[in-house]
C-alpha positions as CSV (number, residue, x, y, z in Angstrom):
1,X,29.3,18.8,4.0
2,X,28.3,15.5,2.5
3,X,25.1,14.0,3.7
4,X,24.9,10.2,4.2
5,X,21.8,9.1,2.2
6,X,21.6,5.7,3.9
7,X,18.4,5.2,5.8
8,X,16.8,8.4,4.5
9,X,13.4,7.8,2.8
10,X,13.0,9.3,-0.7
11,X,10.4,11.7,0.6
12,X,12.5,13.1,3.5
13,X,14.9,15.9,3.6
14,X,18.2,14.8,5.0
15,X,19.7,16.6,8.0
16,X,23.0,18.4,7.9
17,X,22.5,20.5,4.8
18,X,23.9,24.0,5.6
19,X,23.7,25.6,2.2
20,X,20.3,27.3,1.8
21,X,20.2,26.6,-2.0
22,X,20.9,22.9,-1.5
23,X,18.4,22.8,1.4
24,X,15.7,24.3,-0.8
25,X,16.5,21.9,-3.6
26,X,16.3,18.9,-1.2
27,X,13.0,20.2,0.1
28,X,11.6,20.6,-3.4
29,X,12.8,17.2,-4.4
30,X,11.2,15.6,-1.3
31,X,8.0,17.4,-1.9
32,X,7.8,16.4,-5.6
33,X,8.6,12.7,-4.7
34,X,5.9,12.7,-2.0
35,X,3.4,14.1,-4.5
36,X,4.4,11.5,-7.1
37,X,4.2,8.7,-4.6
38,X,0.8,9.8,-3.3
39,X,-0.6,10.4,-6.8
40,X,0.7,7.2,-8.4
41,X,-2.4,5.0,-7.7
42,X,-1.4,2.1,-9.9
43,X,2.0,1.7,-8.1
44,X,0.3,2.0,-4.7
45,X,-2.3,-0.7,-5.7
46,X,0.4,-3.0,-7.0
47,X,2.4,-2.5,-3.8
48,X,-0.6,-3.1,-1.6
49,X,-1.6,-6.2,-3.6
50,X,1.9,-7.7,-3.3
51,X,2.0,-7.0,0.4
52,X,-1.5,-8.4,0.9
53,X,-0.6,-11.6,-0.9
54,X,2.5,-12.1,1.3
55,X,0.4,-11.5,4.4
56,X,-2.3,-13.9,3.2
57,X,0.2,-16.6,2.4
58,X,1.8,-16.2,5.8
59,X,-1.6,-16.3,7.5
60,X,-2.6,-19.5,5.6
61,X,0.8,-21.1,6.4
62,X,0.5,-20.4,10.1
63,X,-3.3,-20.9,10.5
64,X,-4.7,-23.2,7.7
65,X,-8.0,-23.7,9.4
66,X,-8.5,-20.0,9.9
67,X,-7.7,-19.4,6.2
68,X,-10.3,-22.0,5.1
69,X,-12.9,-20.4,7.4
70,X,-12.1,-17.0,6.1
71,X,-12.3,-18.1,2.4
72,X,-15.7,-19.8,3.1
73,X,-16.9,-16.7,4.9
74,X,-15.9,-14.4,2.0
75,X,-17.5,-16.8,-0.5
76,X,-20.7,-16.8,1.5
77,X,-20.9,-13.0,1.7
78,X,-20.2,-12.6,-2.0
79,X,-22.8,-15.3,-2.8
80,X,-25.3,-13.6,-0.6
81,X,-24.8,-10.3,-2.2
82,X,-25.1,-11.8,-5.7
83,X,-28.2,-13.7,-4.6
84,X,-29.8,-10.5,-3.2
85,X,-29.1,-8.5,-6.3
86,X,-30.4,-11.2,-8.6
87,X,-33.5,-11.6,-6.5
88,X,-34.2,-7.8,-6.5
89,X,-33.7,-7.7,-10.3
90,X,-36.1,-10.6,-10.8
91,X,-38.9,-9.0,-8.9
């Protein structure tokens, strides 16, 4: 019985496999792909960075004032942390 691989994630075992050997192979393949996906930190960071950039651009496009306020807030927090560290080192 052929299994339609459309809409099946890489880390899932498709339904409809009746052969126990093919089922075991599919489970092993899914488990190994899940381990690889979970352990591949550079790929996960790259994917998160790309998704984050897309979300930030969409937010800035829809709410430019909010984006400016958020950028100023982040700059103030980072500047405050740098100032506190520099002050504690200088003492």
